[in-house]
N, C-alpha and C positions, 0 to 999 in steps of 0.2 A: 309615537316615534317609530320609524321603520326599523325593522330588525335586520341586522347584518348577519348573514350566515357565517359560521365559523369556517376557518380554512379547512379544506377537504384533504384528508390524508389518504393517499392512494397506495395500497399495498403492492399493486402490480406495476405501477409506473412511478418513476422518480422524476418530477418536473424540473429539479434543479439544473441538471446538465443542459438540456435543450434551451432553457431560459437563460442560463449563464452564457452559453455560446452566442445566442442571439444578441444579448446586451453587449457582449465583447465586440462583435463585428458591426453592429448597428452604430455604436458610439465611436468605433474606429472610423467609420464612414463620416459621421458628424465631425470628427476631429479634422479630417482632410478638408472637408467643406468649409469649416469655420476658421481654422488656423491658417491654412496655406492658400486657399483659393483667392482671398482678397489680394494677396501679393501677386498672384498669377494674373488677376484682372488688371492690376496696375501695369504689369509688364506688357499687356496687350493694348495699353493706351486708354483704359477706362478712367474717367474722372472719379473723384471721391463721391460726387453726387450720383453718378451712374452706379457705382458700387452699392450705394445706399438703396437705390431702386431695385437692383438685382437681389440684394439680401432682404428686401421687403416682399418679393414676389412669392417665394416658397412659403414663408410664414403666413402670408395672406390667404393662400389656398388652404392651409391648415385650419384657418378660421372659418372658411366657407363650408368645408367638407362636413362638419357635424350637422349643419342645417339640412343638408341633403339626406343624411342618414336618419335624421329625426322624422322626415316625411316619407322617404321613398325606399330606403335600403336598410336591411338588418345586417349587422356586421357579424359574419361567421368566418370559418376557416377558408372557405373558397374565395370570398371577397379579399381576405387578408393575403392569400397567395397571389391573387391578381394584382394587388397593390405592390407587392414585392417585385413582381415582374415589371411593373411600371417604374419602380425606382431604378432597376437595372437599365431599362430602356432609356430613361431620362439621362442617366450618367453616360451612356453611349452616345446619345445625341449631343451632349456637351462637347465631345471630341470634334464634331463637325460644324458646330455653330459658335464657338467661343469668340471667333474673330468678328462676329456680327452681333451688335448689341441687341437688336430686336429678336433675332432668332434665338439667341442665348437666353433672353428673357422668357420667351415662350417655353423653352426647354425647362427653365426653372419653375414655371407654373405647373408643368406636368410632374416634375420631380417633387415639388412641394405638396401637391394633391395626394400623391402616393404616400409620402412620409406622414401625412396627416391621418392616415388610416392605420399604419403598421404599429407604431409605438402604443397608442391607446389600447389596441387589441391585446398586446402582450402585457401591458400594465394591469389590465383588468384580470387577466388570467393569473398573473403573479399574486395580486392582492387576494384573489379568490382561493388560491391553492396554498399559499404560504403564510405563516405567521409574520408579524411585523419584524421580528428580529431576523428570521430567515430571509425575508424579502431583502433587507439591507445587505445581507451576506451574499445573496445572488446578484443583486443589482450592482454591487461594486465591481463586477467583471466588466461592466460597461465603462467604468472609470479606468480600469486597467487597460482596456482597449484604446481608450482616448489617449492615455498617457503614453502607451507603447508607440502609437502611430506618430504622436507629437515628437518624441525623442528620436525615433528612427528617421522620419522624413526631415527633421531639422538638421540631421547630419549628412544625408545622402542625396537630397534633391539637387538635380543639376539643370533641369529645364522645365518650363511651364507644362509642356505636354506630359512629362513624366508624372506630374501631380495628377493630371486627369486620368492616367492609366491606373494609378493607385486608387483613385476614387471609384473607378469601374470595378476593380478587383474587390474592394470592400463591399460594393453593392452586390456582387455575385455571392460572396460568402454570407452576406446577410440573408439573401434569398435561400441559400441552402440550409442555414441554421433555422430560418423561419419556417421552413417546411417541416422540421422536427417539432417545432412548437405547434404548428397546425395539426399535426398528427395527434398530439396530446389532447387537443380541444375538439376533435372531430365528433365526439359523442356528447358534448356539453349542450344542455338545453339553451337554445338561442332566444335572445330577447325579441319579442314580437314587435311589429310595426305599431300595433295598437298601444303597447306599453311605451314605445318611444315617442309616439305622438302626444302622450300626456305629460311629457317631460316639461317641468315648469322652471325654466331658466331664471326668470326674473323674480322668483320668490326670495332670492338672496342677492339683491342688486349691489349692496355695499361690498359683499365678499368678492363678487365677480369684478367690480371696479378695482378692488385692491389687487387681485390677481393680474389684471391688465396692467396697472401702473407698475407693479413690481417688475414684470417682464419688460415693460417699456424702458425702465431704468437700465436694463442690461444691453440696450441697443448699441451703445458706443463700445462696450466691452467686447461683445461678440463680433461686431463688424470692424472695429478699428483698434483694438488693443494692441495687436501686432504692429500696426502702422504707427500708433501713438508712441509706443515704447522705443521702437527703432528710430523714430524722429527725435527722441530725447537721448540718443547716444547709446542705447542698449542694443547689443548685436542680435541678429535673428536667432542664432543658436541659443543665446542666453534667454531670449524671449520664449523660445520653445521650452526651456527649463522652467521659466515662470509659469507657463501654462501647466506643465507637468507637475510642478510643486502644488499648485492649486488643486489639481485632481488627486494627488497623493493625499492631501488633507481631506479631500472628499471621501476617498476610500476608507481612511481611518474612521471618519464619522459614520459612514454607512455600516461598517463592521460593528461599531460599539453603540449605535444609536438606539438599539432596542429598548433599554430601560427608560430613556428619555421619552419615547413615544407612548409609554404607558401613562404619561402625564396629560394635562389638558392640551389638546392639539391646537386650539385657537391661541392660547398663550404662547406656545412655541412659534406659531406663525408671526405673532406680533414682535417677539424678540428677534427673530431672524430677519424680519423686514427692517427693523430699526438698525440692526448691525450692518445690513447691506448699505444703508445710507451712509454710515461711517466708512465703509469700505470705499465707496466712490469718492468721498471727501479726501481720503488719504491719497488716492491717485491724482486728484486735482492739486493738492497742496505740495506733493513730493514726487512729481513725475520722473525725475532723473535720479532718485535715491533708490538704489538696488535693495538695500535692507528693508526700507519701508514698503517698497513694491512687493517684496516677498511677504511682508507682514500682511499687506492687503490681500494677497492671494491666499494666505492661510485662512482668511475668513470665508473662502469658497466652501469650506466644510459646513458652515452655517447657512450662508446666503443661498447656496444651491442644494447641497446634499440634505441637510436637515429640513430646510424649507420645503423642498420638493416632496420628500417622503411624508412629511406632516400634511402637506396640502392634498396630495392624492389620497391619503388615508382619510382625511377629513371629508373630502368629496365623496369617497366611497361610503361614508356613513350617512350622507345627506340624501342620496338618491337610490332608488331600487334599480334603475336602469344603469347598471354598472359600467358597461362598455361605452354607452353613449355619454355618461357623465365624464368618463376619462377623455373621450374625444372633445367634449366641450372644454374641459379644463386645459388640455394641451392646445386646443384651438384658440381659446381666448388668451391664454398665457403666451405660449410660444408662437401662436398664429397671429392674432390681432396685435398683441403686445409686441411680439418680435418684429412684425412687419412695420408697425408704426415706429418702433424703436430704431430700426435700421434706417427708415426714411428721415427720422428726426436727427439721427447721428450724422447722416450724410450732409445735413444742412448746418448743424451746429459744431461740426468737428473743428477743434482748435483748443486753445488753452482752457476755456471755460466749460468744455463738454462734460467732464465728470462732476463739476459743481452743479450743473443743471440736472444731471442724473441723480445726484444725491438728494436734491430737492424733490424730484419725482418719487424716489423711494420713501421719503418722509411722508409724501401725500398718500402712498399706499399704506403706510403705517397708520395714518389717521383714519383711512377708510375702514380699517378693521375694527376700530372702535364704533363706527356707525353700524357695522354688521353685528357687533355684540349687542348694541341697544335694540336693533331690529329683532334679533333672536329672542331677547328678553321680553320684548313686547308681544311676540308671538307665542310666548310660553314654551319655547324650545320645540315648537310644533313641526318637526321635520316631516311628519306624515303628509302635510299639505303639498310637499314637493312632488308627490306622486299624482 
């Protein structure tokens, strides 16, 4: 079994502040993109199917990027900074292309490729330098940023282009905070291309299938939750509160999840996946019930916060190529799963959308049992992954 190095404690540098700032602004950027941009696209005359295509573009690039890094590029602080510049450039291009579907789609491909590099880099640094409990307490600043931007823009947005300017501003602040993180990592030993090329993705096929299906089930939530709830009589401002409440529950979980993560990570993933299926079922059965919709949003603490931390921690123990492993996790989950989920949601949007997504989450739950059997047959031989 591969040995995971313990978190490094640095007496001369405190990684918490730069990492917290990055998470805050990065997820503020994600909040603008996920919560408010779909409504902006509707105002420009995009169809729901076109919105599905747009929201599939960026995640699909996240899926492709790890394969490039596995063969040709080693992810270091210089590549990370270049990717942050691409994120800012992509957000600026949005301003001039949003009225043209094909040009805006191209800009989203650029934006998605850059986003597929930045977060895995920071996640690998966080897991390397912080304990599991400290990771959660730093990562929760991303949830705070997501909540703050949701509440703020839900009250003050007056025009579609105003949303785009906020997106650009968050991209700029993400770049500045990312520069601080890059400064932290400038002397860290870089994973070599030879190590990356030995990365054995398909040694754990059932796990990666579950990761894909789990994120596939989020497609309707990320792309159409705002549209779905407002169509059932809930105001845009109240919908922003629903988003924010879910993230508030996420913050609480991130702060207190440390003791849970000392338990079996695979068991946690199974429980979180099953609860996610229940969450989508509630939205299907009670779309216009505000109390039950708030109840479903409370489960975001488990289906996102606990699941995400357990999953990236689990992947961190499976592979020696830490940054590349995080790229593949986010690429397969938020990349391939997010892309396919957005496309699927654009086609199935309607009364049965969350019922279908509940069934997909149940399939992800079942796949984890296949992974457990495969690991048992291999005698827990994670060293084969190298």
